[in-house]
N, C-alpha and C positions, 0 to 999 in steps of 0.2 A: 504494500500500500504506500502511496505517496502522500505524505502529510506535511502541511505548512502550518507552523505555530507562529502566529503573529503576536509578538510581545516577548521580550527577553527577560521577563521577571521570573520569580520562583515558580509560578504555575507552568508557564510555557517551557522553561528549561527542564523542569522535573518530568513533565509529560514526555518530552523528547527522550530523556534518559530511560524511562520505563518502557517506551515503545521499542527502542533499540535493544533493550535487554530481552524483551519478549520475542522479538524477531529481528535479527541483525539485517535481514534483507529489506526491511522497511526503509524507504527513502524519506528521511526527516530533515526538514530545514526550519530553523528558527529565524524569524525576521524581527529585528529591533531597530526602531527609528533613530535612537541615540547612539553616540560613539561608545565603543566598548570601554568599560570602566567608569562611565559617568552614570550616576544614579542619585536619586533624591533620598533624603532621610539619613539617619545615622545608624540606628540599630533596630532590630526586631526581636520580639519575645516569642518563646514557645515553652512547652511543658514536657515533662518526661514521657507522657503518652505519645506525643508526636515522634519523639526520638525512637521509641520502640517500634512504631510503624515504619519509620524510615529504614530501620535495621531490617525489618522483614522484606521490604521491597528492593532495597539496594544497599547492602552492607557497606560498600566502599564509600558512597557519598555520605552515609550516616556517620561513619567513623570520622570522616573529614569535618563534617559539620560539628560534631561533638568536640573534636579536638580544638576547634577554633572558637568555641563558645565559652562564656563565663556562666557561672551558676550561682544561685542564691536560694535560701530557704526562709529568710526572714522578710517581713514587711514592717516598715516603719512609717508612722504617721506623725507629722508635726502640725500642731494647731496653735498658731501664735507661738508663745513661749513654752508650750507643753508638748511632750512627745511620749509615744508609747510604741513598743516593739512586740511583734507577735511572730511565733514560729509557724510556718506553713508548708505547703507543698513545694517540691523542688522545681524551680523555674530556671530558664536559660535565656541568655541574650547573646546575639551575634550581630556584628556589623552587617548592614545590608550589602555594602560593597563586597565584603568578604564572602557572604553567602552566595551572591551571584557569581563571583569569580570561581568558587568551588564547584557550583553546579555547571557553569560553562566549561570548565576544564574536564569534568566527568563526561559531559555530553560530547565534547570533541573526541575524547578517548574512545567513545563507543561508535564514532563515525557520524555524528550529527553535524550538519553544516550550519554555521552561525553567520548570518548576514547582518552586520551592524551598519548603522546609517542608511537603513533601507526602510523608509516609511511605507506603510501599506494602508490604503483607505478602501472604503466600500466600492469605489469606482475602479480600483485596480487590484482585485484580489488575486493571489497566486493561483496558478493552475495546479490543482491537486485533487486527490480522491477525498481528502478531508482537510478542511480549513478550520483552524482553532483560533477563535478570537480570545486571546489572553492579553489584550492590550489595555486593561485597566478599567476603572470606573467610568472614564470618559470614552470608552471604546469607539473608535471610528468605524470599525466594521459593523458593530451593533447599531450605531447611529444611522448608518446608511439604510438600514431596514427597520427603523424604530417602530413603524406601525405594525410590522409583523411580530416583533418580539414583545410588544406591549410594555415598553420600558416606562417605569415610573420612578421619579427621583424626588425624594422628600427631604427638605432641609430641616435640620435641627434648630434649636433655639440659641444655644451658647456659641460663642466664638472661641477658636482655639488656634494655636500656632505650634509648629513642630520645630524644636530647637535641639542643639547639641551643647555639650559642655565638656571641658577637660576634667571636671570633677568625676571621679570613678566611685559610684555608689556601691556599697557592699550589701545592700538590700534593696528590694523594690520600695521606693520612697515616695510618700505622699506628703506634700507640704501645702498648707492652707494659710493664706495671709489675709488679714482683714484690712480694708481701706475705708475711707469715708464714703466711697462709692459702692461698697459691697465687697464680697469675698472674691479672691482670685486664687487659683490653686495650680499645682504642678505635679505631674507624675514623672519620676526619674528612675532610670534603671541603667546599669552598666552593660556594655556590649563588648568590652575588651579593655586592655590596659591603657588604651589611648583616650577613653572617655565614656560618656553616657548620653543617652537620649533624654531630653526634657520636653514633655508636652505640657503647655500652659493653657488653661481654660478659664473662662469667666462668663458671667451673664452679659448680655448685650449692653445693659445700662452701666455695668462696671467698665466695660471696654470703652464706651464713649466718655464716661465720667473721668477716667484716667487719661483720656486723650490718646489712647492707643490707635484710634481710628484716624488720627491726624498726624501722629508721630512718624518720622522717617525711621528706617530700620535701626540706625545707631541709637537714636533717642529712645526707641522702644526697648532695646536690649539693656541700656543703662537703667531704665526704670525697673525692669524685671529683675535685674541683678541686685538692686537695692531691696526690692520686696522679698526676695528669696536668699538674702545674704547669709542667713543662719545655716542653710543647708548646702549652699554652694561653697562655703569656706574660702571665699575670695577668688574662686575660679570664674572665668568669664562664660557667658553664653554666646553661642554662635548660631548664625542663621543662613539659610540660602538667600541668595540675592533675589530681591523682589522689586516690583515696579513702584507704583504709587503708594502713598501712605495708607496703611490699613489693608493692603491687598493680601498680605500674608496671613490674615486672620479670617479664614472662611468659617462657615457653619458646616457641620458634617452632613454629607449627603448620603442618605440611605437609598441604594439602588435595588430595585426588584424588577423582574421580568415575568410576563405571562407565560412565555415559553423560552426555552434555551437553545433551540436549534431551528435551522431553516435549510432544508436540503442537506448539503454536505458541510454547512457552516454551523459550528457549535460554540457556545459561550463557556468560558472557564474563569474561575477566580472572580476578581472584582468586576469583570465585565458582566458576570451573571448575577452577582449579589455582593453587597457590602454589609459589614457589621461594625458597630461603633467601636472606635479605637480603645475605649476604656476597658474592654474585656481582653485586649491583646491577642485576638484570635485570627486576624486577617491572613497572616502568612500560613498558619496552620490550616485554615480552611482552604486556601488556594492549593496547598500541597495535597490535601485530602481529595480535592476535586480531581487533581491529576491522577491520583491512585485509582479513583473510581472510574474515570473515563478509560484509563488504560485497561482496567479489568474488564469493562464492558466490551471493549474492542477485541479482547482476547478470546471471547466465546466463539468457538469454531463454527457453529451452525447459525450464528446471528447475522442478519443483514445490517448494513450501516444504519438505516432508520431505526431498527429495533435496538441496536446498541446505544444509539444516542438517547432513545426514549428510556432505556433501562438506567443509563447514567443519570439522567435528569430526575427520574423517579427516586432513585436511591439517595441522591444528594439532597433533594428537597426535604425528604424525611429526616435525614441526618442533620440538616441545618437547623431544624426547628428549635432544639434546645439552645443552641448558640445565638440564634436570632432573638429569642425571647430574653435570654440573659443580657444581650446587648441593648435591647430596647429598655429593659428595666434599669440597667446600669446608667444609661444616658438620662433617664428620668430622675434617678436618684441625685445625680449631679445638678440637674436643672432645678431641683427642689432642695438644694443644699441647706438653706436656712432652717428647714425642718429638723435637721440632724446636728448641725454644727455646734450648737450650744450644749449638747450633752457632755457629760464627763468624758475625758479622752478614751478611757477603756470601752465605754459604751458606744461612743461615736465610731471608734475603729471597728468594733464588733459589727455594727450595722453597715459600715463600709464594706466589710467582707460578706455581708448578707444582702447586698444591694440587688442581687439577681433573684431574690425571693419574690414570687408573685403575691405573697401575703403581706409583706412589709408595708407597701403603700396604703394598706387598708386598716392598719392598726396604729394607735399612738406609738411612737418610737420606744418610749420607756416600757410600755406594756409588751411590745414585741420582744424587747431585749430580755425581759423577765421570762417570757414564754420560751425563748430560745435557750436561755440558760437552763431552765428546767428540762427542756426537751433533750438537752445534752446528757441529762442524768437518767431519763426515763424513756425506754424504748417505745412504750405505748404512746406517750405524748409526741415522740418524734414522728411516729406514723400518722397521728392525727394532724400534725403540723404540715407534713408533706401533702396530705390529701386535701386539707382545708384551704390552702393557698390558692390552687387553681380554681376551686369551686367558688370562693369569694370573688376572685378576679373576674370570672365569667359572669357571675350574677350581677355584680356592680356594673360591668360593662354593658350587659343586656339592659339593665335599668336605665343607664344613661342614654343608650340608643333609643329606648322607648319614650323617654321623657324629653329628650333633646337637651338635657342638662350638660353644661360644660364642666371641665375639671376645675378643681379648687387650686388656685395658684398662690394661696395666701401664705403658704409656708408655716401655718400654725401647727403645733405638735398635736393638737386635739382634733384636727380636721380629718375626716374619713370620707374619701381619700384626699390626701394633700399631695397629689402628684400630677404630672402631665399625662393625659390620656392619649 
């Protein structure tokens, strides 16, 4: 089979690796519009489960990725002058540049052709048996057939910016700073000895109140370095070059599609779906997409349309928990005033529980007490797991029936006090 992967990110590169491992006679080419070695962002995160799956599918690339990753088990939250540390699951960080270089080297080793500085649009798709649109959330291939795919793009409420720092965090770090215009916060995690990724987020009124919508890049970085001086320990923040003031602070765009394929064209990774960055799952989901598509194409008696349908069906089902977690996580941050005044231990505990469908529907202090009790009683744990989705569905149905909007007050006694 002749395969054209459009997009040289993790999804496209890893799919090319898996296809060549399955059948070395496959003719696989990866087309990337940018020069080799140029990439956005600093580091990406993943968890032990992904590493185990990479080991199952291609031990060579799995070993290389693990060897060049840093790991942590602790999470640290700074709220003003207070801080708390919790021990958790094993997490990993790796530089995006490093990850792409490792996957590109492995792909070349297996005989994949890599064509850099080769933009592909819907008007000039490569001639191939299968064309894979792995060209990101703004996919040009998908956009050319937007009516067929039924693409919907929903913008979030908060503003965010993707930054780097020479500060190497030894734990996944959350820092919340209060200003007279509201709270602003950062997520920081190391990706190697050279530095860390820092994602900064705030409500739109805080963004404009601080003047970040008008500040040029240098002015914005100076302000953020002052706000997060306690966790940066004197290290600077760095940014990608951007144009006009405020341009580097988008809202997160959630991409969904009614269908993922059209003839011999199929969507992969962010071109098919996006999940909010606060759950750190984007790279993992893209690589898992590649695994599922390669497996579907491996079935000997399956036609290409059947294989693409099987891939889409499997991944839509598998994505539901991650998409739910991402939606709830984004809502938790959009309603930060509801939680930020809790004692640090409670606030951090609810930060870790932000994926719970039950949390938005209970006063935070009550939820915290139930969660603590559930940790000691198996029966209460089962009730909590079952009750959350039931309450979420019931309240949502009631809202739809009455036309009531969500409560954005941020009050701790509001049920629910989150963005619907």
